[in-house]
ZAMARGU-4260 file (C-alpha; in steps of 0.2 Angstrom, whole numbers, plus 5000, padded with zeros to 4 digits):
<rodrens>
0) 4853/5090/4996 | 4839/5082/4988 | 4832/5078/5005 | 4835/5097/5012 | 4825/5103/4995
5) 4811/5090/5000 | 4809/5095/5018 | 4808/5115/5012 | 4794/5108/5000 | 4786/5099/5013
10) 4787/5115/5026 | 4780/5126/5012 | 4765/5114/5009 | 4763/5114/5027 | 4761/5132/5028
15) 4751/5134/5013 | 4739/5120/5021 | 4738/5130/5039 | 4734/5147/5027 | 4719/5136/5021
20) 4714/5130/5038 | 4713/5147/5044 | 4703/5153/5030 | 4690/5139/5032 | 4689/5139/5051
25) 4682/5157/5048 | 4670/5153/5034 | 4654/5158/5044 | 4659/5175/5045 | 4663/5178/5027
30) 4645/5184/5025 | 4648/5200/5033 | 4660/5206/5021 | 4647/5216/5014 | 4641/5225/5029
35) 4659/5232/5035 | 4673/5240/5025 | 4687/5230/5035 | 4694/5213/5030 | 4684/5197/5032
40) 4697/5185/5040 | 4695/5180/5058 | 4701/5167/5068 | 4691/5153/5074 | 4693/5156/5093
45) 4683/5173/5090 | 4670/5165/5080 | 4659/5157/5094 | 4660/5172/5104 | 4653/5182/5090
50) 4639/5169/5086 | 4634/5170/5106 | 4633/5187/5104 | 4623/5187/5089 | 4612/5175/5097
55) 4610/5182/5114 | 4601/5199/5105 | 4588/5190/5096 | 4582/5181/5112 | 4581/5197/5121
60) 4571/5206/5106 | 4559/5192/5102 | 4552/5189/5119 | 4536/5199/5115 | 4534/5192/5096
65) 4522/5177/5091 | 4526/5160/5093 | 4529/5156/5074 | 4542/5170/5075 | 4551/5163/5090
70) 4550/5144/5080 | 4558/5151/5066 | 4570/5160/5075 | 4575/5143/5084 | 4576/5134/5068
75) 4587/5148/5062 | 4599/5146/5077 | 4599/5128/5077 | 4605/5129/5058 | 4618/5141/5061
80) 4623/5131/5076 | 4623/5114/5064 | 4632/5124/5050 | 4647/5129/5064 | 4647/5111/5070
85) 4650/5105/5054 | 4663/5118/5050 | 4672/5114/5065 | 4672/5095/5061 | 4678/5099/5044
90) 4693/5110/5051 | 4698/5097/5064 | 4698/5083/5051 | 4708/5094/5040 | 4720/5098/5053
95) 4722/5080/5059 | 4725/5076/5040 | 4738/5088/5039 | 4747/5083/5055 | 4747/5066/5048
100) 4754/5071/5030 | 4767/5083/5039 | 4772/5067/5049 | 4773/5056/5034 | 4783/5068/5024
105) 4794/5071/5039 | 4798/5052/5039 | 4800/5050/5020 | 4811/5065/5021 | 4822/5057/5035
110) 4823/5040/5027 | 4829/5048/5011 | 4842/5055/5021 | 4846/5041/5030 | 4847/5032/5012
115) 4859/5045/5006 | 4869/5045/5021 | 4871/5025/5018 | 4875/5028/4999 | 4888/5040/5004
120) 4896/5029/5017 | 4896/5015/5006 | 4903/5025/4991 | 4917/5030/5003 | 4920/5012/5008
125) 4921/5007/4990 | 4933/5022/4985 | 4944/5016/5001 | 4944/4998/4995 | 4948/5003/4978
130) 4963/5015/4983 | 4970/5000/4994 | 4969/4988/4978 | 4978/5001/4968 | 4992/5003/4980
135) 4993/4984/4982 | 4995/4983/4964 | 5008/4997/4964 | 5018/4989/4976 | 5019/4973/4968
140) 5023/4980/4951 | 5038/4990/4959 | 5043/4974/4969 | 5044/4964/4953 | 5053/4978/4943
145) 5066/4980/4957 | 5069/4961/4956 | 5070/4960/4937 | 5081/4975/4937 | 5093/4966/4951
150) 5092/4949/4941 | 5098/4959/4925 | 5112/4968/4934 | 5117/4953/4942 | 5119/4943/4926
155) 5128/4958/4917 | 5140/4957/4932 | 5141/4939/4931 | 5145/4940/4914 | 5159/4953/4916
160) 5166/4942/4929 | 5166/4927/4919 | 5174/4936/4905 | 5188/4943/4917 | 5190/4926/4923
165) 5193/4919/4907 | 5206/4932/4902 | 5215/4929/4919 | 5216/4910/4916 | 5221/4914/4898
170) 5237/4925/4905 | 5240/4911/4917 | 5241/4898/4905 | 5252/4910/4893 | 5264/4913/4908
175) 5265/4894/4912 | 5269/4890/4894 | 5282/4903/4894 | 5290/4896/4908 | 5288/4879/4903
180) 5296/4885/4887 | 5311/4893/4896 | 5313/4876/4906 | 5314/4866/4890 | 5327/4878/4882
185) 5338/4877/4898 | 5336/4856/4896 | 5341/4859/4879 | 5356/4868/4883 | 5361/4855/4897
190) 5359/4841/4883 | 5371/4850/4871 | 5383/4851/4886 | 5381/4833/4890 | 5384/4828/4873
195) 5399/4839/4873 | 5405/4830/4888 | 5401/4814/4880 | 5411/4818/4864 | 5424/4822/4875
200) 5423/4805/4883 | 5421/4797/4867 | 5439/4804/4861 | 5445/4798/4878 | 5438/4781/4875
205) 5445/4780/4857 | 5462/4782/4864 | 5458/4770/4879 | 5449/4757/4867 | 5464/4746/4866
210) 5464/4744/4886 | 5446/4741/4889 | 5444/4725/4878 | 5442/4715/4894 | 5428/4725/4899
215) 5417/4725/4884 | 5404/4713/4890 | 5403/4725/4905 | 5402/4739/4894 | 5388/4732/4884
220) 5378/4728/4900 | 5380/4746/4905 | 5374/4751/4888 | 5359/4742/4890 | 5355/4751/4908
225) 5358/4767/4899 | 5344/4762/4886 | 5333/4758/4900 | 5338/4776/4907 | 5334/4784/4890
230) 5317/4775/4890 | 5313/4781/4907 | 5319/4797/4904 | 5308/4796/4888 | 5292/4790/4898
235) 5294/4804/4910 | 5295/4817/4897 | 5279/4808/4890 | 5271/4809/4906 | 5275/4827/4907
240) 5268/4830/4888 | 5252/4820/4894 | 5251/4833/4910 | 5253/4847/4898 | 5240/4840/4886
245) 5228/4838/4903 | 5231/4856/4908 | 5227/4860/4890 | 5211/4851/4891 | 5205/4860/4907
250) 5210/4876/4898 | 5201/4877/4882 | 5210/4891/4873 | 5229/4882/4875 | 5229/4873/4860
255) 5240/4886/4851 | 5253/4884/4866 | 5250/4865/4865 | 5255/4866/4848 | 5272/4873/4854
260) 5273/4860/4867 | 5271/4847/4852 | 5284/4854/4844 | 5297/4856/4858 | 5293/4837/4862
265) 5297/4832/4843 | 5312/4843/4847 | 5317/4833/4863 | 5313/4816/4853 | 5324/4821/4840
270) 5338/4825/4853 | 5334/4809/4861 | 5336/4799/4845 | 5352/4809/4844 | 5356/4805/4860
275) 5353/4784/4855 | 5364/4787/4840 | 5377/4794/4852 | 5375/4778/4862 | 5377/4768/4848
280) 5394/4776/4844 | 5398/4775/4863 | 5394/4755/4862 | 5406/4756/4848 | 5419/4765/4858
285) 5415/4755/4873 | 5429/4744/4870 | 5441/4758/4869 | 5434/4766/4886 | 5435/4751/4896
290) 5450/4759/4905 | 5442/4775/4909 | 5428/4766/4916 | 5440/4759/4929 | 5445/4775/4933
295) 5426/4781/4933 | 5419/4768/4946 | 5425/4778/4960 | 5416/4793/4954 | 5401/4783/4949
300) 5400/4777/4967 | 5401/4794/4973 | 5389/4801/4960 | 5377/4785/4966 | 5376/4791/4983
305) 5376/4810/4979 | 5359/4803/4968 | 5354/4794/4983 | 5354/4809/4992 | 5347/4822/4979
310) 5333/4807/4978 | 5330/4809/4997 | 5331/4829/4995 | 5317/4826/4981 | 5307/4817/4992
315) 5309/4829/5006 | 5305/4843/4994 | 5289/4833/4988 | 5282/4831/5004 | 5285/4849/5008
320) 5276/4853/4992 | 5262/4842/4997 | 5262/4849/5014 | 5261/4868/5006 | 5248/4862/4995
325) 5238/4855/5009 | 5239/4870/5018 | 5235/4881/5002 | 5219/4870/5000 | 5214/4874/5018
330) 5218/4891/5015 | 5206/4892/5000 | 5194/4881/5011 | 5193/4894/5024 | 5192/4909/5011
335) 5178/4900/5003 | 5169/4899/5018 | 5173/4916/5022 | 5168/4923/5007 | 5151/4913/5009
340) 5147/4921/5026 | 5151/4937/5019 | 5139/4933/5005 | 5126/4928/5018 | 5128/4944/5027
345) 5125/4954/5011 | 5109/4943/5007 | 5103/4948/5026 | 5107/4966/5022 | 5099/4966/5005
350) 5084/4957/5014 | 5085/4971/5027 | 5085/4984/5014 | 5070/4974/5006 | 5060/4975/5022
355) 5064/4993/5024 | 5056/4997/5009 | 5041/4987/5012 | 5040/4996/5029 | 5041/5012/5020
360) 5027/5008/5008 | 5016/5002/5024 | 5019/5018/5031 | 5014/5026/5015 | 4998/5015/5014
365) 4994/5020/5034 | 4996/5039/5029 | 4984/5035/5012 | 4973/5026/5024 | 4972/5041/5036
370) 4968/5053/5023 | 4954/5041/5018 | 4948/5039/5036 | 4949/5058/5039 | 4938/5062/5022
375) 4927/5049/5028 | 4925/5056/5045 | 4922/5073/5036 | 4909/5066/5025 | 4901/5058/5041
380) 4902/5076/5050 | 4893/5085/5035 | 4880/5071/5036 | 4877/5072/5055 | 4876/5091/5052
385) 4864/5090/5040 | 4854/5078/5050 | 4856/5090/5065 | 4847/5104/5054 | 4834/5093/5049
390) 4829/5088/5066 | 4831/5106/5072 | 4818/5110/5058 | 4807/5097/5063 | 4808/5102/5081
395) 4804/5119/5076 | 4790/5113/5065 | 4782/5104/5080 | 4784/5118/5091 | 4775/5128/5080
400) 4762/5114/5078 | 4762/5113/5097 | 4760/5132/5099 | 4745/5132/5086 | 4737/5118/5096
405) 4739/5127/5112 | 4730/5143/5103 | 4716/5132/5099 | 4715/5125/5115 | 4714/5143/5123
410) 4701/5147/5109 | 4691/5131/5113 | 4691/5135/5133 | 4686/5151/5129 | 4671/5146/5118
415) 4667/5133/5133 | 4667/5148/5145 | 4655/5159/5133 | 4645/5144/5130 | 4641/5143/5150
420) 4636/5161/5150 | 4625/5158/5136 | 4617/5143/5144 | 4614/5154/5159 | 4607/5169/5148
425) 4597/5158/5136 | 4585/5146/5144 | 4573/5148/5130 | 4587/5139/5118 | 4589/5124/5128
430) 4590/5112/5114 | 4601/5123/5103 | 4613/5124/5120 | 4612/5105/5121 | 4618/5103/5102
435) 4632/5117/5105 | 4637/5107/5121 | 4638/5092/5112 | 4649/5101/5098 | 4660/5109/5110
440) 4662/5091/5119 | 4667/5084/5102 | 4679/5099/5101 | 4687/5095/5117 | 4689/5078/5111
445) 4697/5084/5096 | 4708/5094/5106 | 4713/5078/5117 | 4716/5068/5100 | 4726/5084/5096
450) 4737/5082/5113 | 4738/5064/5109 | 4744/5067/5092 | 4757/5080/5100 | 4762/5067/5112
455) 4763/5054/5097 | 4774/5065/5087 | 4784/5068/5103 | 4787/5049/5104 | 4790/5049/5086
460) 4803/5060/5088 | 4810/5052/5103 | 4811/5036/5093 | 4820/5044/5078 | 4833/5053/5090
465) 4835/5035/5098 | 4838/5029/5079 | 4850/5043/5077 | 4859/5038/5093 | 4860/5020/5088
470) 4867/5024/5071 | 4880/5036/5078 | 4884/5022/5091 | 4886/5008/5076 | 4897/5020/5066
475) 4907/5024/5082 | 4908/5006/5085 | 4915/5003/5066 | 4928/5015/5071 | 4935/5008/5088
480) 4951/5007/5081 | 4954/5026/5077 | 4954/5033/5094 | 4958/5050/5089 | 4943/5051/5077
485) 4933/5043/5091 | 4940/5056/5104 | 4934/5071/5090 | 4917/5062/5088 | 4913/5062/5108
490) 4918/5080/5109 | 4907/5084/5095 | 4892/5074/5102 | 4896/5082/5119 | 4894/5099/5110
495) 4879/5095/5101 | 4869/5104/5113 | 4878/5120/5108 | 4877/5117/5089 | 4863/5130/5085
500) 4872/5144/5094 | 4888/5138/5086 | 4883/5133/5069 | 4891/5149/5060 | 4907/5146/5071
505) 4907/5129/5064 | 4905/5132/5046 | 4920/5143/5048 | 4931/5129/5057 | 4925/5117/5043
510) 4932/5129/5030 | 4948/5130/5040 | 4949/5112/5042 | 4946/5109/5022 | 4961/5121/5020
515) 4971/5112/5033 | 4967/5096/5024 | 4971/5103/5007 | 4988/5109/5015 | 4990/5092/5024
520) 4988/5084/5006 | 5000/5094/5000 | 5013/5090/5013 | 5008/5072/5010 | 5012/5073/4991
525) 5030/5081/4994 | 5032/5068/5008 | 5027/5054/4995 | 5038/5060/4983 | 5054/5062/4995
530) 5049/5044/5001 | 5049/5039/4982 | 5066/5048/4980 | 5073/5040/4995 | 5066/5022/4989
535) 5074/5024/4972 | 5091/5029/4980 | 5090/5014/4991 | 5086/5003/4977 | 5100/5010/4968
540) 5112/5007/4983 | 5103/4989/4984 | 5108/4986/4966 | 5126/4992/4970 | 5127/4980/4983
545) 5120/4965/4974 | 5132/4970/4960 | 5147/4968/4973 | 5140/4953/4980 | 5139/4945/4961
550) 5158/4951/4959 | 5162/4942/4976 | 5153/4927/4970 | 5162/4927/4955 | 5179/4929/4964
555) 5175/4914/4974 | 5171/4904/4958 | 5188/4910/4951 | 5196/4905/4969 | 5188/4888/4968
560) 5195/4887/4950 | 5211/4892/4956 | 5210/4878/4971 | 5205/4865/4957 | 5221/4870/4947
565) 5232/4870/4961 | 5225/4852/4966 | 5228/4847/4948 | 5247/4854/4950 | 5247/4843/4966
570) 5241/4828/4956 | 5256/4832/4942 | 5268/4835/4958 | 5263/4818/4965 | 5263/4811/4947
575) 5282/4818/4944 | 5287/4813/4962 | 5281/4795/4955 | 5292/4798/4940 | 5306/4805/4951
580) 5305/4789/4961 | 5308/4780/4944 | 5322/4792/4939 | 5329/4787/4955 | 5329/4770/4952
585) 5335/4772/4936 | 5349/4784/4942 | 5355/4770/4953 | 5358/4759/4937 | 5366/4775/4929
590) 5375/4788/4940 | 5379/4800/4926 | 5361/4801/4920 | 5355/4802/4939 | 5365/4816/4941
595) 5358/4824/4925 | 5340/4819/4929 | 5343/4825/4947 | 5348/4842/4940 | 5332/4841/4929
600) 5322/4837/4943 | 5329/4851/4953 | 5325/4864/4940 | 5307/4856/4940 | 5307/4859/4958
605) 5313/4877/4956 | 5298/4879/4944 | 5285/4872/4955 | 5292/4883/4969 | 5290/4897/4958
610) 5272/4891/4954 | 5268/4890/4972 | 5276/4908/4976 | 5264/4913/4961 | 5250/4904/4969
615) 5254/4912/4987 | 5256/4929/4978 | 5239/4926/4970 | 5231/4921/4986 | 5238/4938/4993
620) 5230/4948/4980 | 5215/4938/4983 | 5216/4942/5002 | 5220/4962/4998 | 5205/4960/4986
625) 5194/4952/4999 | 5199/4966/5013 | 5196/4979/5000 | 5179/4971/4998 | 5176/4971/5016
630) 5182/4989/5017 | 5167/4994/5004 | 5156/4984/5014 | 5160/4994/5029 | 5157/5009/5020
635) 5140/5002/5012 | 5135/4997/5031 | 5139/5014/5036 | 5128/5022/5022 | 5114/5010/5027
640) 5115/5015/5044 | 5115/5034/5041 | 5099/5029/5030 | 5091/5021/5043 | 5093/5034/5055
645) 5085/5045/5042 | 5071/5035/5040 | 5069/5031/5059 | 5068/5050/5061 | 5054/5051/5048
650) 5043/5036/5052 | 5041/5025/5069 | 5058/5021/5071 | 5053/5008/5086 | 5042/4997/5074
655) 5054/4999/5059 | 5069/4993/5071 | 5059/4978/5077 | 5055/4974/5060 | 5073/4974/5056
660) 5077/4964/5070 | 5064/4950/5065 | 5070/4951/5047 | 5089/4947/5052 | 5083/4933/5063
665) 5074/4925/5048 | 5087/4928/5036 | 5098/4914/5042 | 5083/4902/5039 | 5080/4909/5022
670) 5098/4907/5015 | 5094/4891/5007 | 5078/4898/5000 | 5087/4913/4991 | 5098/4901/4983
675) 5085/4891/4976 | 5076/4907/4971 | 5092/4914/4963 | 5094/4898/4952 | 5075/4900/4947
680) 5079/4920/4943 | 5091/4916/4930 | 5078/4907/4922 | 5065/4920/4923 | 5076/4935/4917
685) 5067/4938/4900 | 5050/4938/4909 | 5056/4950/4922 | 5062/4962/4907 | 5044/4961/4901
690) 5036/4964/4918 | 5049/4979/4921 | 5042/4987/4907 | 5023/4984/4910 | 5028/4989/4929
695) 5035/5006/4922 | 5019/5007/4912 | 5008/5003/4928 | 5018/5015/4938 | 5013/5029/4926
700) 4995/5025/4926 | 4996/5024/4945 | 5003/5041/4947 | 4989/5047/4934 | 4976/5038/4945
705) 4982/5047/4962 | 4981/5064/4952 | 4964/5060/4947 | 4959/5054/4965 | 4968/5071/4971
710) 4957/5081/4959 | 4940/5070/4964 | 4946/5075/4982 | 4946/5093/4979 | 4930/5094/4970
715) 4922/5085/4984 | 4929/5098/4996 | 4920/5111/4984 | 4905/5102/4983 | 4904/5102/5002
720) 4907/5119/5003 | 4892/5122/4991 | 4881/5110/5001 | 4886/5123/5018 | 4883/5138/5008
725) 4866/5132/5002 | 4861/5125/5020 | 4864/5143/5025 | 4853/5152/5014 | 4840/5139/5017
730) 4841/5143/5035 | 4840/5162/5031 | 4825/5158/5018 | 4816/5148/5034 | 4820/5163/5045
735) 4812/5175/5034 | 4796/5163/5032 | 4794/5164/5050 | 4795/5182/5050 | 4781/5183/5035
740) 4771/5171/5046 | 4772/5183/5061 | 4767/5198/5051 | 4753/5188/5044 | 4745/5184/5061
745) 4747/5201/5067 | 4737/5207/5051 | 4725/5194/5055 | 4722/5200/5073 | 4721/5218/5067
750) 4707/5212/5054 | 4698/5203/5067 | 4697/5218/5079 | 4690/5228/5064 | 4678/5214/5062
755) 4672/5214/5080 | 4669/5233/5078 | 4658/5232/5063 | 4649/5218/5070 | 4644/5228/5085
760) 4641/5244/5074 | 4629/5233/5063 | 4620/5227/5080 | 4616/5245/5085 | 4608/5249/5070
765) 4596/5236/5071 | 4600/5227/5054 | 4604/5209/5062 | 4588/5201/5055 | 4592/5203/5036
770) 4611/5201/5038 | 4607/5186/5047 | 4596/5178/5034 | 4610/5184/5019 | 4623/5175/5032
775) 4614/5159/5033 | 4611/5158/5012 | 4630/5162/5011 | 4634/5151/5023 | 4626/5137/5015
780) 4634/5142/4998 | 4651/5144/5007 | 4651/5126/5015 | 4647/5119/4998 | 4662/5129/4989
785) 4673/5122/5004 | 4669/5104/5002 | 4674/5106/4984 | 4690/5116/4988 | 4695/5104/5002
790) 4693/5089/4988 | 4704/5099/4976 | 4717/5103/4990 | 4718/5086/4995 | 4720/5079/4975
795) 4733/5094/4973 | 4741/5088/4990 | 4742/5070/4985 | 4749/5075/4967 | 4763/5086/4977
800) 4767/5072/4989 | 4767/5059/4974 | 4779/5072/4965
</rodrens>
């Protein structure tokens, strides 16, 4: 805008200088204003003809006068010719100075326009860089906020799963304690029954004590063996108590149940002490029970064989239990591997979703970059339009200057023709004619200089056009990657020849393009909002998937704990097998106690089988849960597929699919790194919460900045519209100036014709001599005034140019 104002000011100063030049060129004819009623102005092309007419008449009229009068006339003629030559030289110098000043002003205007265009381009580039940096910061803050929210949700879900696993472990411990209490109650019942049977046997032994005196020694040995069996049973119960204590240590909250177990152990110890007392009583009654011992020997042998069979059965059951435990361990390992595989698949899905979010963000960044490129292109088009307007104005000014030069050349050729006629008619004024010929040669030389100056101007214009072409080529080279923009630029360059005719249409088209740009910005804003909503929905689904993944991880840990518990039970079963083997050896010593211990072991085996069944039921429930999780994962996968289809329909499906495939290929390699990052994420949870708050604040700031950017873009578009209106108004003002110049030229032609008529009338009336004297005096005075006016005009022009 400033450059256009400068150009308009330079054109106005040039027109003012041309007016002064026209007034100075007819300074020798101002003296005839007192003799005629018409205007005094005349063109420099008609001045030599008038002077020649004025000079031709005195030569004819003064042929009969004395020599003194002829010498005076000759001196007058020489003085007039000298004044006219000086006036012509002054006019030529002024015209050359004006032309140089005009060229300098045009060059300065062009430099100012180039500097303004470069500053605008730099500002646009800086704005684009700032927008890119703001988008990058917004994406980083959003990514950090998403990661912090995901980590927080994972921590909450892990805590929930841990509490759930703890409650389940407590329930299992309570059920095991209740089952163990029932088993101990059954043992107590059987012990009471055994005591009843032993009391009956004691009564029988009392009746038969007299018959068994010979077997007292054997009964005593048997009593010792019974004591050993009781001690083995006591050791076994102590082993069971230690195993129960070990289970209580593994489960932190089993202390209250352990107290009940200790009470039960104390009751068993009391029962064992009572059994020892009964044994002492039996020892006392052994002397009576010898006879029944002989009768019972066969039964004891059969009981021993049954005990051996039961021992073999127990060993087989232990082997079966070991095999079942091994199979369950393998099943748990396979389940763990399956869960780990599913976890990796879920991690890959999460990573895929992250990549899709990154792709959406990159698509948004590309759309923003396209908008900025479009704005920069429109700014460049506006600058090109302004440059073309300046170039057209410069060409019009040069054409006007060339027209003025041609007119001056025609006037000078006419003056040369009149000079030749005057030389033929005025042989007496040879010296003055020689001077006039020299002045005319000088005028021809000046005309040649003007032609050279016009050629120089044309060369400068060609250089400026070449520089403009180079600038356009450099801008096109910078925008090689934008094929569409380059195509538009080429089309506009091809239509540059028709730019002057289609300027109004282009202004309308630019207005429509600005409106379309506003509509496109609105559509992009709507699309951005939709993309943000879709990204938030995908983020919520990702958080849900991460929560399910954490739940599955907790389930895996619970399954691992269950496997550890099963392994502990297996160890306990091995210990119990060893104890059973010791009990079998004790049963070989005492068949009756072996039978009872066999029953106890059978009951314990039944309890173990029930525990195995419970473990199988738990595994079945785990399998059902895993199948349910798989179904939920299948549903989530279907949702993800639908979301991918919608996103692919919106933005460049092929590139997004390629990025997803590449991400899936890289997912397996990044599994270990993700595990380490998850471990580090637990440590950085608190910091992420703070980052989330900061991210929300930054997101609000970014939204405000985007709104400010949109407002600035709208203001820029309004400014461009104002610039277009101003340019149109300047073009209309220039057209009006041209019309005024044409009217002034026509007026000057009419005034020149009236001056010719007045000169002819004055010559006919014979008043030439007095008019010539007064004209000479006034011409000298006018030359002095013109010199001072020229100096003042040069000073004023310098001051205006400096401003």
